[in-house]
PDB file of N, H, CA, C and O in Angstrom:
ATOM      1  N   MET A   1       1.293  -1.386   0.388  1.00  0.00           N
ATOM      2  CA  MET A   1      -0.202   0.409  -0.003  1.00  0.00           C
ATOM      3  C   MET A   1       0.429   1.287   0.223  1.00  0.00           C
ATOM      4  O   MET A   1       0.915   1.373   1.351  1.00  0.00           O
ATOM      5  N   ARG A   2       0.715   2.433  -0.884  1.00  0.00           N
ATOM      6  H   ARG A   2       0.320   2.363  -1.800  1.00  0.00           H
ATOM      7  CA  ARG A   2       1.436   3.534  -0.762  1.00  0.00           C
ATOM      8  C   ARG A   2       0.929   3.912   0.320  1.00  0.00           C
ATOM      9  O   ARG A   2       0.011   3.494   1.027  1.00  0.00           O
ATOM     10  N   ASP A   3       2.058   5.259   0.397  1.00  0.00           N
ATOM     11  H   ASP A   3       2.803   5.598  -0.177  1.00  0.00           H
ATOM     12  CA  ASP A   3       2.658   5.795   1.224  1.00  0.00           C
ATOM     13  C   ASP A   3       1.193   6.813   1.468  1.00  0.00           C
ATOM     14  O   ASP A   3       0.389   6.539   0.577  1.00  0.00           O
ATOM     15  N   ALA A   4       0.525   8.136   2.638  1.00  0.00           N
ATOM     16  H   ALA A   4       1.178   8.359   3.362  1.00  0.00           H
ATOM     17  CA  ALA A   4      -0.458   8.803   1.977  1.00  0.00           C
ATOM     18  C   ALA A   4       1.092  10.471   1.619  1.00  0.00           C
ATOM     19  O   ALA A   4       2.172  10.986   1.910  1.00  0.00           O
ATOM     20  N   ALA A   5      -0.144  10.463   0.799  1.00  0.00           N
ATOM     21  H   ALA A   5      -1.021  10.044   0.563  1.00  0.00           H
ATOM     22  CA  ALA A   5       0.729  12.119   0.444  1.00  0.00           C
ATOM     23  C   ALA A   5       1.098  13.294   0.940  1.00  0.00           C
ATOM     24  O   ALA A   5       0.188  13.876   1.530  1.00  0.00           O
ATOM     25  N   SER A   6       2.344  13.963   0.896  1.00  0.00           N
ATOM     26  H   SER A   6       3.084  13.490   0.417  1.00  0.00           H
ATOM     27  CA  SER A   6       1.987  15.158   2.240  1.00  0.00           C
ATOM     28  C   SER A   6       0.860  16.125   1.458  1.00  0.00           C
ATOM     29  O   SER A   6       0.283  15.956   0.384  1.00  0.00           O
ATOM     30  N   PRO A   7       0.794  17.124   2.368  1.00  0.00           N
ATOM     31  CA  PRO A   7       0.250  18.416   1.771  1.00  0.00           C
ATOM     32  C   PRO A   7       0.397  18.518   0.477  1.00  0.00           C
ATOM     33  O   PRO A   7      -0.377  18.323  -0.461  1.00  0.00           O
ATOM     34  N   LEU A   8       2.021  19.010   0.577  1.00  0.00           N
ATOM     35  H   LEU A   8       2.649  19.169   1.339  1.00  0.00           H
ATOM     36  CA  LEU A   8       2.842  19.543  -0.424  1.00  0.00           C
ATOM     37  C   LEU A   8       2.667  18.796  -1.750  1.00  0.00           C
ATOM     38  O   LEU A   8       2.815  19.327  -2.850  1.00  0.00           O
ATOM     39  N   GLU A   9       2.375  17.656  -1.566  1.00  0.00           N
ATOM     40  H   GLU A   9       2.255  17.224  -0.671  1.00  0.00           H
ATOM     41  CA  GLU A   9       2.397  16.782  -3.167  1.00  0.00           C
ATOM     42  C   GLU A   9       0.731  17.299  -3.075  1.00  0.00           C
ATOM     43  O   GLU A   9       0.738  18.448  -3.516  1.00  0.00           O
ATOM     44  N   LEU A  10      -0.437  16.987  -2.753  1.00  0.00           N
ATOM     45  H   LEU A  10      -0.443  16.053  -2.395  1.00  0.00           H
ATOM     46  CA  LEU A  10      -2.084  17.051  -2.785  1.00  0.00           C
ATOM     47  C   LEU A  10      -1.624  17.905  -3.630  1.00  0.00           C
ATOM     48  O   LEU A  10      -1.595  17.773  -4.853  1.00  0.00           O
ATOM     49  N   ALA A  11      -1.075  19.226  -2.700  1.00  0.00           N
ATOM     50  H   ALA A  11      -1.098  19.333  -1.706  1.00  0.00           H
ATOM     51  CA  ALA A  11      -1.499  20.532  -3.333  1.00  0.00           C
ATOM     52  C   ALA A  11      -0.925  20.749  -4.523  1.00  0.00           C
ATOM     53  O   ALA A  11      -1.819  21.176  -5.254  1.00  0.00           O
ATOM     54  N   GLU A  12       0.157  20.682  -5.155  1.00  0.00           N
ATOM     55  H   GLU A  12       0.884  20.335  -4.561  1.00  0.00           H
ATOM     56  CA  GLU A  12       0.761  20.188  -6.413  1.00  0.00           C
ATOM     57  C   GLU A  12      -0.056  19.056  -7.347  1.00  0.00           C
ATOM     58  O   GLU A  12       0.119  19.066  -8.565  1.00  0.00           O
ATOM     59  N   ARG A  13      -0.699  18.359  -6.898  1.00  0.00           N
ATOM     60  H   ARG A  13      -0.840  18.352  -5.908  1.00  0.00           H
ATOM     61  CA  ARG A  13      -1.639  17.829  -7.725  1.00  0.00           C
ATOM     62  C   ARG A  13      -2.951  18.733  -8.369  1.00  0.00           C
ATOM     63  O   ARG A  13      -3.197  18.875  -9.567  1.00  0.00           O
ATOM     64  N   VAL A  14      -3.759  19.332  -7.145  1.00  0.00           N
ATOM     65  H   VAL A  14      -3.558  19.217  -6.172  1.00  0.00           H
ATOM     66  CA  VAL A  14      -4.832  20.037  -7.445  1.00  0.00           C
ATOM     67  C   VAL A  14      -3.676  20.827  -8.238  1.00  0.00           C
ATOM     68  O   VAL A  14      -2.815  20.629  -9.096  1.00  0.00           O
ATOM     69  N   LEU A  15      -4.190  21.845  -7.420  1.00  0.00           N
ATOM     70  H   LEU A  15      -4.889  22.007  -6.723  1.00  0.00           H
ATOM     71  CA  LEU A  15      -3.686  23.655  -8.384  1.00  0.00           C
ATOM     72  C   LEU A  15      -2.377  23.570  -9.412  1.00  0.00           C
ATOM     73  O   LEU A  15      -2.099  24.595 -10.035  1.00  0.00           O
ATOM     74  N   ILE A  16      -1.601  22.428  -9.599  1.00  0.00           N
ATOM     75  H   ILE A  16      -1.827  21.595  -9.093  1.00  0.00           H
ATOM     76  CA  ILE A  16      -0.580  22.218 -11.056  1.00  0.00           C
ATOM     77  C   ILE A  16      -1.979  22.511 -11.965  1.00  0.00           C
ATOM     78  O   ILE A  16      -2.118  23.708 -12.216  1.00  0.00           O
ATOM     79  N   PRO A  17      -2.891  21.753 -12.427  1.00  0.00           N
ATOM     80  CA  PRO A  17      -3.964  21.454 -13.054  1.00  0.00           C
ATOM     81  C   PRO A  17      -4.911  23.049 -13.203  1.00  0.00           C
ATOM     82  O   PRO A  17      -5.117  23.903 -14.066  1.00  0.00           O
ATOM     83  N   CYS A  18      -5.089  22.920 -12.526  1.00  0.00           N
ATOM     84  H   CYS A  18      -4.921  22.227 -11.825  1.00  0.00           H
ATOM     85  CA  CYS A  18      -5.791  24.153 -11.915  1.00  0.00           C
ATOM     86  C   CYS A  18      -4.998  25.579 -12.932  1.00  0.00           C
ATOM     87  O   CYS A  18      -5.429  26.035 -13.992  1.00  0.00           O
ATOM     88  N   VAL A  19      -3.668  26.043 -12.112  1.00  0.00           N
ATOM     89  H   VAL A  19      -3.318  25.672 -11.252  1.00  0.00           H
ATOM     90  CA  VAL A  19      -3.311  27.149 -13.369  1.00  0.00           C
ATOM     91  C   VAL A  19      -2.908  26.991 -14.567  1.00  0.00           C
ATOM     92  O   VAL A  19      -2.565  28.017 -15.155  1.00  0.00           O
ATOM     93  N   PHE A  20      -2.812  25.525 -15.385  1.00  0.00           N
ATOM     94  H   PHE A  20      -3.091  24.692 -14.908  1.00  0.00           H
ATOM     95  CA  PHE A  20      -2.491  25.205 -16.937  1.00  0.00           C
ATOM     96  C   PHE A  20      -4.236  25.529 -17.151  1.00  0.00           C
ATOM     97  O   PHE A  20      -4.586  26.097 -18.185  1.00  0.00           O
ATOM     98  N   ALA A  21      -5.203  25.157 -16.183  1.00  0.00           N
ATOM     99  H   ALA A  21      -4.919  24.696 -15.343  1.00  0.00           H
ATOM    100  CA  ALA A  21      -6.902  25.505 -16.969  1.00  0.00           C
ATOM    101  C   ALA A  21      -6.881  26.788 -16.833  1.00  0.00           C
ATOM    102  O   ALA A  21      -7.671  27.300 -17.626  1.00  0.00           O
ATOM    103  N   ALA A  22      -6.174  27.778 -15.993  1.00  0.00           N
ATOM    104  H   ALA A  22      -5.532  27.362 -15.348  1.00  0.00           H
ATOM    105  CA  ALA A  22      -6.734  29.410 -15.638  1.00  0.00           C
ATOM    106  C   ALA A  22      -5.724  29.747 -16.878  1.00  0.00           C
ATOM    107  O   ALA A  22      -6.182  30.505 -17.732  1.00  0.00           O
ATOM    108  N   ARG A  23      -4.979  29.472 -16.979  1.00  0.00           N
ATOM    109  H   ARG A  23      -4.607  28.856 -16.285  1.00  0.00           H
ATOM    110  CA  ARG A  23      -3.764  30.210 -18.592  1.00  0.00           C
ATOM    111  C   ARG A  23      -4.695  29.529 -19.607  1.00  0.00           C
ATOM    112  O   ARG A  23      -5.027  30.006 -20.692  1.00  0.00           O
ATOM    113  N   HIS A  24      -5.065  28.355 -19.101  1.00  0.00           N
ATOM    114  H   HIS A  24      -4.795  27.968 -18.220  1.00  0.00           H
ATOM    115  CA  HIS A  24      -5.798  28.053 -21.041  1.00  0.00           C
ATOM    116  C   HIS A  24      -7.074  29.219 -21.445  1.00  0.00           C
ATOM    117  O   HIS A  24      -7.396  29.829 -22.465  1.00  0.00           O
ATOM    118  N   ILE A  25      -7.475  29.153 -20.318  1.00  0.00           N
ATOM    119  H   ILE A  25      -7.214  28.658 -19.490  1.00  0.00           H
ATOM    120  CA  ILE A  25      -9.129  29.705 -20.444  1.00  0.00           C
ATOM    121  C   ILE A  25      -8.545  31.406 -20.360  1.00  0.00           C
ATOM    122  O   ILE A  25      -9.346  32.175 -20.891  1.00  0.00           O
ATOM    123  N   ASP A  26      -7.824  31.800 -20.027  1.00  0.00           N
ATOM    124  H   ASP A  26      -7.173  31.175 -19.596  1.00  0.00           H
ATOM    125  CA  ASP A  26      -7.096  33.403 -20.481  1.00  0.00           C
ATOM    126  C   ASP A  26      -6.474  33.361 -22.091  1.00  0.00           C
ATOM    127  O   ASP A  26      -6.985  34.159 -22.877  1.00  0.00           O
ATOM    128  N   VAL A  27      -5.748  32.756 -22.431  1.00  0.00           N
ATOM    129  H   VAL A  27      -5.333  32.108 -21.792  1.00  0.00           H
ATOM    130  CA  VAL A  27      -5.421  32.625 -23.981  1.00  0.00           C
ATOM    131  C   VAL A  27      -6.933  32.299 -24.547  1.00  0.00           C
ATOM    132  O   VAL A  27      -7.343  33.068 -25.417  1.00  0.00           O
ATOM    133  N   MET A  28      -7.761  31.274 -24.150  1.00  0.00           N
ATOM    134  H   MET A  28      -7.428  30.649 -23.444  1.00  0.00           H
ATOM    135  CA  MET A  28      -8.525  30.832 -24.957  1.00  0.00           C
ATOM    136  C   MET A  28     -10.219  32.203 -24.629  1.00  0.00           C
ATOM    137  O   MET A  28     -11.290  31.924 -25.168  1.00  0.00           O
ATOM    138  N   ARG A  29     -10.109  33.316 -23.868  1.00  0.00           N
ATOM    139  H   ARG A  29      -9.239  33.542 -23.430  1.00  0.00           H
ATOM    140  CA  ARG A  29     -10.880  34.437 -24.553  1.00  0.00           C
ATOM    141  C   ARG A  29     -10.330  35.584 -24.785  1.00  0.00           C
ATOM    142  O   ARG A  29     -11.086  36.552 -24.706  1.00  0.00           O
ATOM    143  N   GLN A  30      -8.945  35.830 -25.120  1.00  0.00           N
ATOM    144  H   GLN A  30      -8.330  35.044 -25.185  1.00  0.00           H
ATOM    145  CA  GLN A  30      -7.695  36.472 -25.180  1.00  0.00           C
ATOM    146  C   GLN A  30      -7.842  36.625 -26.863  1.00  0.00           C
ATOM    147  O   GLN A  30      -7.861  37.637 -27.565  1.00  0.00           O
ATOM    148  N   VAL A  31      -7.953  34.977 -27.259  1.00  0.00           N
ATOM    149  H   VAL A  31      -7.938  34.155 -26.690  1.00  0.00           H
ATOM    150  CA  VAL A  31      -8.023  34.105 -28.424  1.00  0.00           C
ATOM    151  C   VAL A  31      -9.497  34.630 -29.549  1.00  0.00           C
ATOM    152  O   VAL A  31      -9.572  34.515 -30.772  1.00  0.00           O
ATOM    153  N   LEU A  32     -10.673  35.291 -28.433  1.00  0.00           N
ATOM    154  H   LEU A  32     -10.611  35.384 -27.439  1.00  0.00           H
ATOM    155  CA  LEU A  32     -12.326  35.335 -28.870  1.00  0.00           C
ATOM    156  C   LEU A  32     -11.885  36.656 -28.879  1.00  0.00           C
ATOM    157  O   LEU A  32     -12.004  37.251 -29.950  1.00  0.00           O
ATOM    158  N   ARG A  33     -11.338  37.331 -27.805  1.00  0.00           N
ATOM    159  H   ARG A  33     -11.242  36.848 -26.935  1.00  0.00           H
ATOM    160  CA  ARG A  33     -11.401  38.652 -27.777  1.00  0.00           C
ATOM    161  C   ARG A  33     -11.060  39.338 -29.225  1.00  0.00           C
ATOM    162  O   ARG A  33     -11.732  40.001 -30.014  1.00  0.00           O
ATOM    163  N   ASP A  34      -9.799  38.905 -29.213  1.00  0.00           N
ATOM    164  H   ASP A  34      -9.253  38.366 -28.573  1.00  0.00           H
ATOM    165  CA  ASP A  34      -8.748  39.816 -30.216  1.00  0.00           C
ATOM    166  C   ASP A  34      -9.969  38.683 -31.971  1.00  0.00           C
ATOM    167  O   ASP A  34      -9.788  39.049 -33.132  1.00  0.00           O
ATOM    168  N   THR A  35     -10.593  37.950 -31.766  1.00  0.00           N
ATOM    169  H   THR A  35     -10.740  37.652 -30.823  1.00  0.00           H
ATOM    170  CA  THR A  35     -11.128  37.621 -33.072  1.00  0.00           C
ATOM    171  C   THR A  35     -12.629  37.889 -33.524  1.00  0.00           C
ATOM    172  O   THR A  35     -12.934  37.884 -34.717  1.00  0.00           O
ATOM    173  N   ALA A  36     -13.448  38.099 -32.623  1.00  0.00           N
ATOM    174  H   ALA A  36     -13.201  38.104 -31.654  1.00  0.00           H
ATOM    175  CA  ALA A  36     -14.609  39.525 -32.366  1.00  0.00           C
ATOM    176  C   ALA A  36     -13.840  41.190 -32.616  1.00  0.00           C
ATOM    177  O   ALA A  36     -14.291  42.027 -33.398  1.00  0.00           O
ATOM    178  N   ALA A  37     -12.825  41.346 -31.901  1.00  0.00           N
ATOM    179  H   ALA A  37     -12.458  40.667 -31.265  1.00  0.00           H
ATOM    180  CA  ALA A  37     -12.736  42.782 -32.936  1.00  0.00           C
ATOM    181  C   ALA A  37     -12.066  42.693 -34.118  1.00  0.00           C
ATOM    182  O   ALA A  37     -11.514  43.788 -34.230  1.00  0.00           O
ATOM    183  N   GLN A  38     -11.763  41.950 -35.172  1.00  0.00           N
ATOM    184  H   GLN A  38     -12.212  41.061 -35.081  1.00  0.00           H
ATOM    185  CA  GLN A  38     -10.602  41.110 -36.326  1.00  0.00           C
ATOM    186  C   GLN A  38     -12.749  41.290 -36.589  1.00  0.00           C
ATOM    187  O   GLN A  38     -13.081  42.474 -36.540  1.00  0.00           O
ATOM    188  N   LEU A  39     -13.491  40.683 -36.732  1.00  0.00           N
ATOM    189  H   LEU A  39     -13.221  39.721 -36.771  1.00  0.00           H
ATOM    190  CA  LEU A  39     -14.329  40.546 -37.454  1.00  0.00           C
ATOM    191  C   LEU A  39     -16.100  41.940 -37.179  1.00  0.00           C
ATOM    192  O   LEU A  39     -17.224  42.123 -37.648  1.00  0.00           O
ATOM    193  N   ILE A  40     -15.453  42.333 -36.450  1.00  0.00           N
ATOM    194  H   ILE A  40     -14.541  42.184 -36.069  1.00  0.00           H
ATOM    195  CA  ILE A  40     -16.284  43.987 -36.136  1.00  0.00           C
ATOM    196  C   ILE A  40     -15.529  44.916 -36.559  1.00  0.00           C
ATOM    197  O   ILE A  40     -16.045  46.027 -36.438  1.00  0.00           O
ATOM    198  N   ALA A  41     -14.464  44.904 -37.029  1.00  0.00           N
ATOM    199  H   ALA A  41     -14.045  44.001 -37.128  1.00  0.00           H
ATOM    200  CA  ALA A  41     -13.664  46.296 -37.805  1.00  0.00           C
ATOM    201  C   ALA A  41     -13.764  45.438 -39.108  1.00  0.00           C
ATOM    202  O   ALA A  41     -13.098  46.030 -39.959  1.00  0.00           O
ATOM    203  N   HIS A  42     -14.109  44.716 -39.441  1.00  0.00           N
ATOM    204  H   HIS A  42     -14.650  44.236 -38.751  1.00  0.00           H
ATOM    205  CA  HIS A  42     -14.040  43.484 -40.988  1.00  0.00           C
ATOM    206  C   HIS A  42     -15.359  44.560 -41.412  1.00  0.00           C
ATOM    207  O   HIS A  42     -15.246  45.682 -41.907  1.00  0.00           O
ATOM    208  N   LEU A  43     -16.734  43.772 -41.020  1.00  0.00           N
ATOM    209  H   LEU A  43     -16.826  42.861 -40.619  1.00  0.00           H
ATOM    210  CA  LEU A  43     -17.909  44.773 -40.694  1.00  0.00           C
ATOM    211  C   LEU A  43     -18.373  45.776 -41.150  1.00  0.00           C
ATOM    212  O   LEU A  43     -19.338  45.934 -41.897  1.00  0.00           O
ATOM    213  N   LYS A  44     -17.152  47.025 -40.356  1.00  0.00           N
ATOM    214  H   LYS A  44     -16.367  46.896 -39.750  1.00  0.00           H
ATOM    215  CA  LYS A  44     -17.572  48.035 -39.960  1.00  0.00           C
ATOM    216  C   LYS A  44     -17.185  49.137 -41.859  1.00  0.00           C
ATOM    217  O   LYS A  44     -17.638  50.108 -42.465  1.00  0.00           O
ATOM    218  N   ARG A  45     -16.009  48.002 -42.020  1.00  0.00           N
ATOM    219  H   ARG A  45     -15.641  47.213 -41.527  1.00  0.00           H
ATOM    220  CA  ARG A  45     -15.222  47.933 -43.848  1.00  0.00           C
ATOM    221  C   ARG A  45     -16.012  48.096 -44.643  1.00  0.00           C
ATOM    222  O   ARG A  45     -16.016  48.609 -45.762  1.00  0.00           O
ATOM    223  N   SER A  46     -16.841  47.549 -43.919  1.00  0.00           N
ATOM    224  H   SER A  46     -16.837  47.132 -43.010  1.00  0.00           H
ATOM    225  CA  SER A  46     -18.091  46.504 -45.544  1.00  0.00           C
ATOM    226  C   SER A  46     -18.854  47.270 -45.754  1.00  0.00           C
ATOM    227  O   SER A  46     -19.457  47.474 -46.808  1.00  0.00           O
ATOM    228  N   PHE A  47     -18.964  48.036 -44.329  1.00  0.00           N
ATOM    229  H   PHE A  47     -18.475  47.870 -43.473  1.00  0.00           H
ATOM    230  CA  PHE A  47     -20.614  48.813 -43.937  1.00  0.00           C
ATOM    231  C   PHE A  47     -20.575  50.550 -44.502  1.00  0.00           C
ATOM    232  O   PHE A  47     -21.305  51.462 -44.890  1.00  0.00           O
ATOM    233  N   ASP A  48     -19.447  50.272 -44.271  1.00  0.00           N
ATOM    234  H   ASP A  48     -18.853  49.531 -43.956  1.00  0.00           H
ATOM    235  CA  ASP A  48     -18.824  52.436 -44.800  1.00  0.00           C
ATOM    236  C   ASP A  48     -18.386  52.522 -45.619  1.00  0.00           C
ATOM    237  O   ASP A  48     -18.397  53.721 -45.900  1.00  0.00           O
ATOM    238  N   GLY A  49     -17.482  51.493 -47.003  1.00  0.00           N
ATOM    239  H   GLY A  49     -17.473  50.520 -46.775  1.00  0.00           H
ATOM    240  CA  GLY A  49     -16.711  51.333 -47.928  1.00  0.00           C
ATOM    241  C   GLY A  49     -17.735  50.686 -49.245  1.00  0.00           C
ATOM    242  O   GLY A  49     -17.692  50.845 -50.465  1.00  0.00           O
ATOM    243  N   GLY A  50     -18.832  49.733 -48.158  1.00  0.00           N
ATOM    244  H   GLY A  50     -18.868  49.604 -47.167  1.00  0.00           H
ATOM    245  CA  GLY A  50     -18.747  48.851 -49.300  1.00  0.00           C
ATOM    246  C   GLY A  50     -20.671  48.894 -49.075  1.00  0.00           C
ATOM    247  O   GLY A  50     -21.394  49.887 -49.001  1.00  0.00           O
ATOM    248  N   ILE A  51     -21.035  47.479 -49.019  1.00  0.00           N
ATOM    249  H   ILE A  51     -20.448  46.672 -49.080  1.00  0.00           H
ATOM    250  CA  ILE A  51     -23.080  47.521 -48.763  1.00  0.00           C
ATOM    251  C   ILE A  51     -23.790  48.597 -48.420  1.00  0.00           C
ATOM    252  O   ILE A  51     -25.002  48.537 -48.627  1.00  0.00           O
ATOM    253  N   ALA A  52     -23.306  49.653 -47.908  1.00  0.00           N
ATOM    254  H   ALA A  52     -22.321  49.703 -47.740  1.00  0.00           H
ATOM    255  CA  ALA A  52     -24.075  50.021 -47.337  1.00  0.00           C
ATOM    256  C   ALA A  52     -23.557  51.584 -48.282  1.00  0.00           C
ATOM    257  O   ALA A  52     -23.269  52.455 -47.461  1.00  0.00           O
ATOM    258  N   HIS A  53     -23.439  51.940 -49.340  1.00  0.00           N
ATOM    259  H   HIS A  53     -23.673  51.232 -50.006  1.00  0.00           H
ATOM    260  CA  HIS A  53     -22.444  53.284 -50.218  1.00  0.00           C
ATOM    261  C   HIS A  53     -22.557  52.544 -51.264  1.00  0.00           C
ATOM    262  O   HIS A  53     -21.454  52.631 -51.804  1.00  0.00           O
ATOM    263  N   ARG A  54     -23.305  51.769 -51.974  1.00  0.00           N
ATOM    264  H   ARG A  54     -24.200  51.698 -51.536  1.00  0.00           H
ATOM    265  CA  ARG A  54     -23.830  51.434 -53.070  1.00  0.00           C
ATOM    266  C   ARG A  54     -24.611  51.644 -53.954  1.00  0.00           C
ATOM    267  O   ARG A  54     -25.747  51.543 -53.492  1.00  0.00           O
ATOM    268  N   PRO A  55     -24.619  51.828 -54.750  1.00  0.00           N
ATOM    269  CA  PRO A  55     -26.290  52.508 -55.601  1.00  0.00           C
ATOM    270  C   PRO A  55     -26.927  51.230 -55.830  1.00  0.00           C
ATOM    271  O   PRO A  55     -26.291  50.350 -56.411  1.00  0.00           O
ATOM    272  N   SER A  56     -27.944  51.057 -55.494  1.00  0.00           N
ATOM    273  H   SER A  56     -28.461  51.771 -55.022  1.00  0.00           H
ATOM    274  CA  SER A  56     -28.687  50.242 -55.910  1.00  0.00           C
ATOM    275  C   SER A  56     -28.622  50.158 -57.577  1.00  0.00           C
ATOM    276  O   SER A  56     -28.301  51.090 -58.315  1.00  0.00           O
ATOM    277  N   PRO A  57     -29.065  48.605 -58.051  1.00  0.00           N
ATOM    278  CA  PRO A  57     -29.052  48.357 -59.782  1.00  0.00           C
ATOM    279  C   PRO A  57     -30.372  49.193 -60.832  1.00  0.00           C
ATOM    280  O   PRO A  57     -30.502  49.575 -61.995  1.00  0.00           O
ATOM    281  N   ASP A  58     -31.091  49.161 -59.678  1.00  0.00           N
ATOM    282  H   ASP A  58     -30.986  48.850 -58.734  1.00  0.00           H
ATOM    283  CA  ASP A  58     -32.584  50.789 -60.507  1.00  0.00           C
ATOM    284  C   ASP A  58     -31.988  51.801 -60.975  1.00  0.00           C
ATOM    285  O   ASP A  58     -32.378  52.486 -61.921  1.00  0.00           O
ATOM    286  N   ASN A  59     -31.086  51.942 -60.389  1.00  0.00           N
ATOM    287  H   ASN A  59     -30.768  51.386 -59.621  1.00  0.00           H
ATOM    288  CA  ASN A  59     -30.747  53.886 -60.038  1.00  0.00           C
ATOM    289  C   ASN A  59     -29.654  53.958 -61.572  1.00  0.00           C
ATOM    290  O   ASN A  59     -29.111  55.015 -61.894  1.00  0.00           O
TER     291      ASN A  59
END
């Protein structure tokens, strides 16, 4: 039978995966923010100089 883990070993087993998960969440959140900002900028450019200002085919 295995000896009981020390409090430090238990803390490492619990905290290290939590730290990696937290870092992963932060990275994913930043990627989503950047992607959303790029999409919004693209849509603004499309409407500012594109679709909204094109003359209709009937004119």
